[in-house]
mmCIF file of the N, C-alpha and C atoms, coordinates in Angstrom:
data_MODEL
# 
_entry.id   MODEL 
# 
loop_
_atom_site.group_PDB 
_atom_site.id 
_atom_site.type_symbol 
_atom_site.label_atom_id 
_atom_site.label_alt_id 
_atom_site.label_comp_id 
_atom_site.label_asym_id 
_atom_site.label_entity_id 
_atom_site.label_seq_id 
_atom_site.pdbx_PDB_ins_code 
_atom_site.Cartn_x 
_atom_site.Cartn_y 
_atom_site.Cartn_z 
_atom_site.occupancy 
_atom_site.B_iso_or_equiv 
_atom_site.pdbx_formal_charge 
_atom_site.auth_seq_id 
_atom_site.auth_comp_id 
_atom_site.auth_asym_id 
_atom_site.auth_atom_id 
_atom_site.pdbx_PDB_model_num 
ATOM 1   N N  . UNK A 1 1  ? -127.477 69.305 97.694  1.00 0.00 ? 1  UNK A N  1 
ATOM 2   C CA . UNK A 1 1  ? -127.235 70.685 97.006  1.00 0.00 ? 1  UNK A CA 1 
ATOM 3   C C  . UNK A 1 1  ? -125.829 70.764 96.828  1.00 0.00 ? 1  UNK A C  1 
ATOM 4   N N  . UNK A 1 2  ? -125.431 70.897 95.674  1.00 0.00 ? 2  UNK A N  1 
ATOM 5   C CA . UNK A 1 2  ? -124.046 71.179 95.378  1.00 0.00 ? 2  UNK A CA 1 
ATOM 6   C C  . UNK A 1 2  ? -123.564 72.533 95.698  1.00 0.00 ? 2  UNK A C  1 
ATOM 7   N N  . UNK A 1 3  ? -122.012 72.540 95.798  1.00 0.00 ? 3  UNK A N  1 
ATOM 8   C CA . UNK A 1 3  ? -121.552 73.748 96.257  1.00 0.00 ? 3  UNK A CA 1 
ATOM 9   C C  . UNK A 1 3  ? -121.334 74.872 94.849  1.00 0.00 ? 3  UNK A C  1 
ATOM 10  N N  . UNK A 1 4  ? -121.131 75.972 94.961  1.00 0.00 ? 4  UNK A N  1 
ATOM 11  C CA . UNK A 1 4  ? -120.903 76.928 93.865  1.00 0.00 ? 4  UNK A CA 1 
ATOM 12  C C  . UNK A 1 4  ? -119.860 77.796 94.298  1.00 0.00 ? 4  UNK A C  1 
ATOM 13  N N  . UNK A 1 5  ? -119.258 78.343 93.335  1.00 0.00 ? 5  UNK A N  1 
ATOM 14  C CA . UNK A 1 5  ? -118.123 79.402 93.528  1.00 0.00 ? 5  UNK A CA 1 
ATOM 15  C C  . UNK A 1 5  ? -118.695 80.669 93.118  1.00 0.00 ? 5  UNK A C  1 
ATOM 16  N N  . UNK A 1 6  ? -118.609 81.617 93.832  1.00 0.00 ? 6  UNK A N  1 
ATOM 17  C CA . UNK A 1 6  ? -119.135 82.973 93.621  1.00 0.00 ? 6  UNK A CA 1 
ATOM 18  C C  . UNK A 1 6  ? -118.048 83.788 92.702  1.00 0.00 ? 6  UNK A C  1 
ATOM 19  N N  . UNK A 1 7  ? -118.377 84.957 92.436  1.00 0.00 ? 7  UNK A N  1 
ATOM 20  C CA . UNK A 1 7  ? -117.519 85.960 91.817  1.00 0.00 ? 7  UNK A CA 1 
ATOM 21  C C  . UNK A 1 7  ? -116.301 86.492 92.821  1.00 0.00 ? 7  UNK A C  1 
ATOM 22  N N  . UNK A 1 8  ? -116.461 86.026 94.053  1.00 0.00 ? 8  UNK A N  1 
ATOM 23  C CA . UNK A 1 8  ? -115.452 86.420 95.043  1.00 0.00 ? 8  UNK A CA 1 
ATOM 24  C C  . UNK A 1 8  ? -114.140 85.567 94.670  1.00 0.00 ? 8  UNK A C  1 
ATOM 25  N N  . UNK A 1 9  ? -114.308 84.561 93.809  1.00 0.00 ? 9  UNK A N  1 
ATOM 26  C CA . UNK A 1 9  ? -113.171 83.635 93.445  1.00 0.00 ? 9  UNK A CA 1 
ATOM 27  C C  . UNK A 1 9  ? -111.877 84.573 93.176  1.00 0.00 ? 9  UNK A C  1 
ATOM 28  N N  . UNK A 1 10 ? -110.840 84.289 93.527  1.00 0.00 ? 10 UNK A N  1 
ATOM 29  C CA . UNK A 1 10 ? -109.551 84.813 93.322  1.00 0.00 ? 10 UNK A CA 1 
ATOM 30  C C  . UNK A 1 10 ? -108.696 83.906 92.323  1.00 0.00 ? 10 UNK A C  1 
ATOM 31  N N  . UNK A 1 11 ? -109.283 82.770 91.860  1.00 0.00 ? 11 UNK A N  1 
ATOM 32  C CA . UNK A 1 11 ? -108.644 81.822 90.911  1.00 0.00 ? 11 UNK A CA 1 
ATOM 33  C C  . UNK A 1 11 ? -107.323 81.466 91.470  1.00 0.00 ? 11 UNK A C  1 
ATOM 34  N N  . UNK A 1 12 ? -107.179 81.153 92.637  1.00 0.00 ? 12 UNK A N  1 
ATOM 35  C CA . UNK A 1 12 ? -105.928 80.830 93.059  1.00 0.00 ? 12 UNK A CA 1 
ATOM 36  C C  . UNK A 1 12 ? -105.471 79.200 93.025  1.00 0.00 ? 12 UNK A C  1 
ATOM 37  N N  . UNK A 1 13 ? -106.671 78.348 92.812  1.00 0.00 ? 13 UNK A N  1 
ATOM 38  C CA . UNK A 1 13 ? -106.568 77.036 92.581  1.00 0.00 ? 13 UNK A CA 1 
ATOM 39  C C  . UNK A 1 13 ? -106.346 76.199 93.596  1.00 0.00 ? 13 UNK A C  1 
ATOM 40  N N  . UNK A 1 14 ? -106.443 76.715 94.968  1.00 0.00 ? 14 UNK A N  1 
ATOM 41  C CA . UNK A 1 14 ? -106.480 75.913 96.074  1.00 0.00 ? 14 UNK A CA 1 
ATOM 42  C C  . UNK A 1 14 ? -107.483 74.859 96.202  1.00 0.00 ? 14 UNK A C  1 
ATOM 43  N N  . UNK A 1 15 ? -108.680 75.092 95.874  1.00 0.00 ? 15 UNK A N  1 
ATOM 44  C CA . UNK A 1 15 ? -109.767 74.130 95.837  1.00 0.00 ? 15 UNK A CA 1 
ATOM 45  C C  . UNK A 1 15 ? -109.536 72.946 94.866  1.00 0.00 ? 15 UNK A C  1 
ATOM 46  N N  . UNK A 1 16 ? -108.903 73.109 93.800  1.00 0.00 ? 16 UNK A N  1 
ATOM 47  C CA . UNK A 1 16 ? -108.887 72.117 92.703  1.00 0.00 ? 16 UNK A CA 1 
ATOM 48  C C  . UNK A 1 16 ? -108.453 70.704 93.223  1.00 0.00 ? 16 UNK A C  1 
ATOM 49  N N  . UNK A 1 17 ? -107.219 70.569 93.858  1.00 0.00 ? 17 UNK A N  1 
ATOM 50  C CA . UNK A 1 17 ? -106.779 69.288 94.429  1.00 0.00 ? 17 UNK A CA 1 
ATOM 51  C C  . UNK A 1 17 ? -107.440 68.789 95.444  1.00 0.00 ? 17 UNK A C  1 
ATOM 52  N N  . UNK A 1 18 ? -108.453 69.484 96.148  1.00 0.00 ? 18 UNK A N  1 
ATOM 53  C CA . UNK A 1 18 ? -109.231 69.100 97.301  1.00 0.00 ? 18 UNK A CA 1 
ATOM 54  C C  . UNK A 1 18 ? -110.432 68.373 96.786  1.00 0.00 ? 18 UNK A C  1 
ATOM 55  N N  . UNK A 1 19 ? -110.767 68.499 95.702  1.00 0.00 ? 19 UNK A N  1 
ATOM 56  C CA . UNK A 1 19 ? -112.114 67.821 95.157  1.00 0.00 ? 19 UNK A CA 1 
ATOM 57  C C  . UNK A 1 19 ? -111.761 66.437 94.772  1.00 0.00 ? 19 UNK A C  1 
ATOM 58  N N  . UNK A 1 20 ? -112.343 65.487 95.455  1.00 0.00 ? 20 UNK A N  1 
ATOM 59  C CA . UNK A 1 20 ? -112.230 64.054 95.239  1.00 0.00 ? 20 UNK A CA 1 
ATOM 60  C C  . UNK A 1 20 ? -112.710 63.506 93.919  1.00 0.00 ? 20 UNK A C  1 
ATOM 61  N N  . UNK A 1 21 ? -113.754 64.172 93.429  1.00 0.00 ? 21 UNK A N  1 
ATOM 62  C CA . UNK A 1 21 ? -114.434 63.820 92.110  1.00 0.00 ? 21 UNK A CA 1 
ATOM 63  C C  . UNK A 1 21 ? -114.044 64.691 90.973  1.00 0.00 ? 21 UNK A C  1 
ATOM 64  N N  . UNK A 1 22 ? -113.180 65.602 91.135  1.00 0.00 ? 22 UNK A N  1 
ATOM 65  C CA . UNK A 1 22 ? -112.656 66.539 89.891  1.00 0.00 ? 22 UNK A CA 1 
ATOM 66  C C  . UNK A 1 22 ? -113.883 67.310 89.433  1.00 0.00 ? 22 UNK A C  1 
ATOM 67  N N  . UNK A 1 23 ? -114.617 67.900 90.336  1.00 0.00 ? 23 UNK A N  1 
ATOM 68  C CA . UNK A 1 23 ? -115.685 68.517 89.821  1.00 0.00 ? 23 UNK A CA 1 
ATOM 69  C C  . UNK A 1 23 ? -115.463 70.077 89.485  1.00 0.00 ? 23 UNK A C  1 
ATOM 70  N N  . UNK A 1 24 ? -114.447 70.569 89.772  1.00 0.00 ? 24 UNK A N  1 
ATOM 71  C CA . UNK A 1 24 ? -113.929 71.837 89.760  1.00 0.00 ? 24 UNK A CA 1 
ATOM 72  C C  . UNK A 1 24 ? -113.243 72.208 88.488  1.00 0.00 ? 24 UNK A C  1 
ATOM 73  N N  . UNK A 1 25 ? -113.707 73.336 87.666  1.00 0.00 ? 25 UNK A N  1 
ATOM 74  C CA . UNK A 1 25 ? -113.100 73.494 86.338  1.00 0.00 ? 25 UNK A CA 1 
ATOM 75  C C  . UNK A 1 25 ? -112.486 75.114 86.454  1.00 0.00 ? 25 UNK A C  1 
ATOM 76  N N  . UNK A 1 26 ? -111.346 75.266 86.049  1.00 0.00 ? 26 UNK A N  1 
ATOM 77  C CA . UNK A 1 26 ? -110.640 76.547 86.063  1.00 0.00 ? 26 UNK A CA 1 
ATOM 78  C C  . UNK A 1 26 ? -111.372 77.442 85.066  1.00 0.00 ? 26 UNK A C  1 
ATOM 79  N N  . UNK A 1 27 ? -111.363 78.590 85.383  1.00 0.00 ? 27 UNK A N  1 
ATOM 80  C CA . UNK A 1 27 ? -112.132 79.766 84.682  1.00 0.00 ? 27 UNK A CA 1 
ATOM 81  C C  . UNK A 1 27 ? -112.126 81.149 85.398  1.00 0.00 ? 27 UNK A C  1 
ATOM 82  N N  . UNK A 1 28 ? -113.054 81.928 85.073  1.00 0.00 ? 28 UNK A N  1 
ATOM 83  C CA . UNK A 1 28 ? -113.140 83.154 85.678  1.00 0.00 ? 28 UNK A CA 1 
ATOM 84  C C  . UNK A 1 28 ? -114.636 83.572 85.974  1.00 0.00 ? 28 UNK A C  1 
ATOM 85  N N  . UNK A 1 29 ? -114.965 83.036 87.086  1.00 0.00 ? 29 UNK A N  1 
ATOM 86  C CA . UNK A 1 29 ? -114.359 82.340 88.249  1.00 0.00 ? 29 UNK A CA 1 
ATOM 87  C C  . UNK A 1 29 ? -114.415 80.934 87.983  1.00 0.00 ? 29 UNK A C  1 
ATOM 88  N N  . UNK A 1 30 ? -113.847 80.129 88.691  1.00 0.00 ? 30 UNK A N  1 
ATOM 89  C CA . UNK A 1 30 ? -113.751 78.598 88.653  1.00 0.00 ? 30 UNK A CA 1 
ATOM 90  C C  . UNK A 1 30 ? -115.201 78.130 88.780  1.00 0.00 ? 30 UNK A C  1 
ATOM 91  N N  . UNK A 1 31 ? -115.547 77.008 88.286  1.00 0.00 ? 31 UNK A N  1 
ATOM 92  C CA . UNK A 1 31 ? -116.935 76.548 88.535  1.00 0.00 ? 31 UNK A CA 1 
ATOM 93  C C  . UNK A 1 31 ? -116.935 75.053 89.162  1.00 0.00 ? 31 UNK A C  1 
ATOM 94  N N  . UNK A 1 32 ? -118.104 74.688 89.472  1.00 0.00 ? 32 UNK A N  1 
ATOM 95  C CA . UNK A 1 32 ? -118.305 73.403 90.136  1.00 0.00 ? 32 UNK A CA 1 
ATOM 96  C C  . UNK A 1 32 ? -119.323 72.668 89.342  1.00 0.00 ? 32 UNK A C  1 
ATOM 97  N N  . UNK A 1 33 ? -119.102 71.490 88.757  1.00 0.00 ? 33 UNK A N  1 
ATOM 98  C CA . UNK A 1 33 ? -120.254 70.846 88.045  1.00 0.00 ? 33 UNK A CA 1 
ATOM 99  C C  . UNK A 1 33 ? -121.162 70.234 89.049  1.00 0.00 ? 33 UNK A C  1 
ATOM 100 N N  . UNK A 1 34 ? -122.261 70.875 89.195  1.00 0.00 ? 34 UNK A N  1 
ATOM 101 C CA . UNK A 1 34 ? -123.438 70.376 90.211  1.00 0.00 ? 34 UNK A CA 1 
ATOM 102 C C  . UNK A 1 34 ? -123.637 68.891 90.158  1.00 0.00 ? 34 UNK A C  1 
ATOM 103 N N  . UNK A 1 35 ? -123.653 68.272 88.972  1.00 0.00 ? 35 UNK A N  1 
ATOM 104 C CA . UNK A 1 35 ? -123.975 66.873 88.736  1.00 0.00 ? 35 UNK A CA 1 
ATOM 105 C C  . UNK A 1 35 ? -122.906 65.881 89.269  1.00 0.00 ? 35 UNK A C  1 
ATOM 106 N N  . UNK A 1 36 ? -121.763 66.489 89.230  1.00 0.00 ? 36 UNK A N  1 
ATOM 107 C CA . UNK A 1 36 ? -120.470 65.669 89.723  1.00 0.00 ? 36 UNK A CA 1 
ATOM 108 C C  . UNK A 1 36 ? -120.232 65.815 91.151  1.00 0.00 ? 36 UNK A C  1 
ATOM 109 N N  . UNK A 1 37 ? -120.576 67.028 91.701  1.00 0.00 ? 37 UNK A N  1 
ATOM 110 C CA . UNK A 1 37 ? -120.218 67.372 93.073  1.00 0.00 ? 37 UNK A CA 1 
ATOM 111 C C  . UNK A 1 37 ? -121.087 66.543 94.091  1.00 0.00 ? 37 UNK A C  1 
ATOM 112 N N  . UNK A 1 38 ? -120.146 65.955 95.098  1.00 0.00 ? 38 UNK A N  1 
ATOM 113 C CA . UNK A 1 38 ? -120.838 65.048 96.104  1.00 0.00 ? 38 UNK A CA 1 
ATOM 114 C C  . UNK A 1 38 ? -121.050 65.713 97.420  1.00 0.00 ? 38 UNK A C  1 
ATOM 115 N N  . UNK A 1 39 ? -120.972 66.995 97.438  1.00 0.00 ? 39 UNK A N  1 
ATOM 116 C CA . UNK A 1 39 ? -121.342 67.830 98.611  1.00 0.00 ? 39 UNK A CA 1 
ATOM 117 C C  . UNK A 1 39 ? -120.493 67.520 99.723  1.00 0.00 ? 39 UNK A C  1 
ATOM 118 N N  . UNK A 1 40 ? -119.123 67.283 99.560  1.00 0.00 ? 40 UNK A N  1 
ATOM 119 C CA . UNK A 1 40 ? -118.330 66.925 100.674 1.00 0.00 ? 40 UNK A CA 1 
ATOM 120 C C  . UNK A 1 40 ? -117.715 68.171 101.420 1.00 0.00 ? 40 UNK A C  1 
ATOM 121 N N  . UNK A 1 41 ? -117.744 69.321 100.699 1.00 0.00 ? 41 UNK A N  1 
ATOM 122 C CA . UNK A 1 41 ? -117.280 70.580 101.502 1.00 0.00 ? 41 UNK A CA 1 
ATOM 123 C C  . UNK A 1 41 ? -115.826 70.896 101.427 1.00 0.00 ? 41 UNK A C  1 
ATOM 124 N N  . UNK A 1 42 ? -114.986 69.801 100.999 1.00 0.00 ? 42 UNK A N  1 
ATOM 125 C CA . UNK A 1 42 ? -113.436 69.936 101.043 1.00 0.00 ? 42 UNK A CA 1 
ATOM 126 C C  . UNK A 1 42 ? -113.158 71.448 100.362 1.00 0.00 ? 42 UNK A C  1 
ATOM 127 N N  . UNK A 1 43 ? -113.876 71.739 99.298  1.00 0.00 ? 43 UNK A N  1 
ATOM 128 C CA . UNK A 1 43 ? -113.291 72.916 98.639  1.00 0.00 ? 43 UNK A CA 1 
ATOM 129 C C  . UNK A 1 43 ? -113.517 74.161 99.366  1.00 0.00 ? 43 UNK A C  1 
ATOM 130 N N  . UNK A 1 44 ? -114.830 74.118 99.936  1.00 0.00 ? 44 UNK A N  1 
ATOM 131 C CA . UNK A 1 44 ? -115.093 75.508 100.772 1.00 0.00 ? 44 UNK A CA 1 
ATOM 132 C C  . UNK A 1 44 ? -114.274 75.483 102.093 1.00 0.00 ? 44 UNK A C  1 
ATOM 133 N N  . UNK A 1 45 ? -113.760 74.407 102.518 1.00 0.00 ? 45 UNK A N  1 
ATOM 134 C CA . UNK A 1 45 ? -113.049 74.499 103.753 1.00 0.00 ? 45 UNK A CA 1 
ATOM 135 C C  . UNK A 1 45 ? -111.614 75.043 103.470 1.00 0.00 ? 45 UNK A C  1 
ATOM 136 N N  . UNK A 1 46 ? -111.176 74.974 102.316 1.00 0.00 ? 46 UNK A N  1 
ATOM 137 C CA . UNK A 1 46 ? -109.709 75.543 101.965 1.00 0.00 ? 46 UNK A CA 1 
ATOM 138 C C  . UNK A 1 46 ? -109.716 76.939 101.303 1.00 0.00 ? 46 UNK A C  1 
ATOM 139 N N  . UNK A 1 47 ? -110.769 77.398 100.751 1.00 0.00 ? 47 UNK A N  1 
ATOM 140 C CA . UNK A 1 47 ? -110.852 78.641 100.107 1.00 0.00 ? 47 UNK A CA 1 
ATOM 141 C C  . UNK A 1 47 ? -110.465 79.744 100.856 1.00 0.00 ? 47 UNK A C  1 
ATOM 142 N N  . UNK A 1 48 ? -109.524 80.392 100.418 1.00 0.00 ? 48 UNK A N  1 
ATOM 143 C CA . UNK A 1 48 ? -108.891 81.681 101.090 1.00 0.00 ? 48 UNK A CA 1 
ATOM 144 C C  . UNK A 1 48 ? -109.745 82.978 101.036 1.00 0.00 ? 48 UNK A C  1 
ATOM 145 N N  . UNK A 1 49 ? -110.752 82.869 100.057 1.00 0.00 ? 49 UNK A N  1 
ATOM 146 C CA . UNK A 1 49 ? -111.668 84.045 99.699  1.00 0.00 ? 49 UNK A CA 1 
ATOM 147 C C  . UNK A 1 49 ? -113.056 83.847 100.175 1.00 0.00 ? 49 UNK A C  1 
ATOM 148 N N  . UNK A 1 50 ? -113.102 82.773 100.872 1.00 0.00 ? 50 UNK A N  1 
ATOM 149 C CA . UNK A 1 50 ? -114.580 82.431 101.236 1.00 0.00 ? 50 UNK A CA 1 
ATOM 150 C C  . UNK A 1 50 ? -115.572 82.533 100.130 1.00 0.00 ? 50 UNK A C  1 
ATOM 151 N N  . UNK A 1 51 ? -115.068 81.992 98.858  1.00 0.00 ? 51 UNK A N  1 
ATOM 152 C CA . UNK A 1 51 ? -115.957 82.243 97.773  1.00 0.00 ? 51 UNK A CA 1 
ATOM 153 C C  . UNK A 1 51 ? -116.903 81.113 97.353  1.00 0.00 ? 51 UNK A C  1 
ATOM 154 N N  . UNK A 1 52 ? -116.785 79.903 98.162  1.00 0.00 ? 52 UNK A N  1 
ATOM 155 C CA . UNK A 1 52 ? -117.450 78.684 97.903  1.00 0.00 ? 52 UNK A CA 1 
ATOM 156 C C  . UNK A 1 52 ? -118.380 78.347 98.885  1.00 0.00 ? 52 UNK A C  1 
ATOM 157 N N  . UNK A 1 53 ? -119.664 78.178 98.695  1.00 0.00 ? 53 UNK A N  1 
ATOM 158 C CA . UNK A 1 53 ? -120.869 77.857 99.471  1.00 0.00 ? 53 UNK A CA 1 
ATOM 159 C C  . UNK A 1 53 ? -121.781 77.052 98.763  1.00 0.00 ? 53 UNK A C  1 
ATOM 160 N N  . UNK A 1 54 ? -122.632 76.399 99.600  1.00 0.00 ? 54 UNK A N  1 
ATOM 161 C CA . UNK A 1 54 ? -123.686 75.526 99.061  1.00 0.00 ? 54 UNK A CA 1 
ATOM 162 C C  . UNK A 1 54 ? -124.630 76.458 98.353  1.00 0.00 ? 54 UNK A C  1 
ATOM 163 N N  . UNK A 1 55 ? -125.023 75.978 97.121  1.00 0.00 ? 55 UNK A N  1 
ATOM 164 C CA . UNK A 1 55 ? -125.841 76.675 96.118  1.00 0.00 ? 55 UNK A CA 1 
ATOM 165 C C  . UNK A 1 55 ? -127.161 76.172 96.160  1.00 0.00 ? 55 UNK A C  1 
# 
């Protein structure tokens, strides 16, 4: 199950460089491509807003 970014996202960009497969796209809020996500959790572990969780 891929991770998802909620509307709690503050668009800080902290998660983007943590994704080893470049599945995160900037936007409002940022989004994670479920087909590309490898479920590593790197993004969720660095999110200061706790806006990323398994979806």
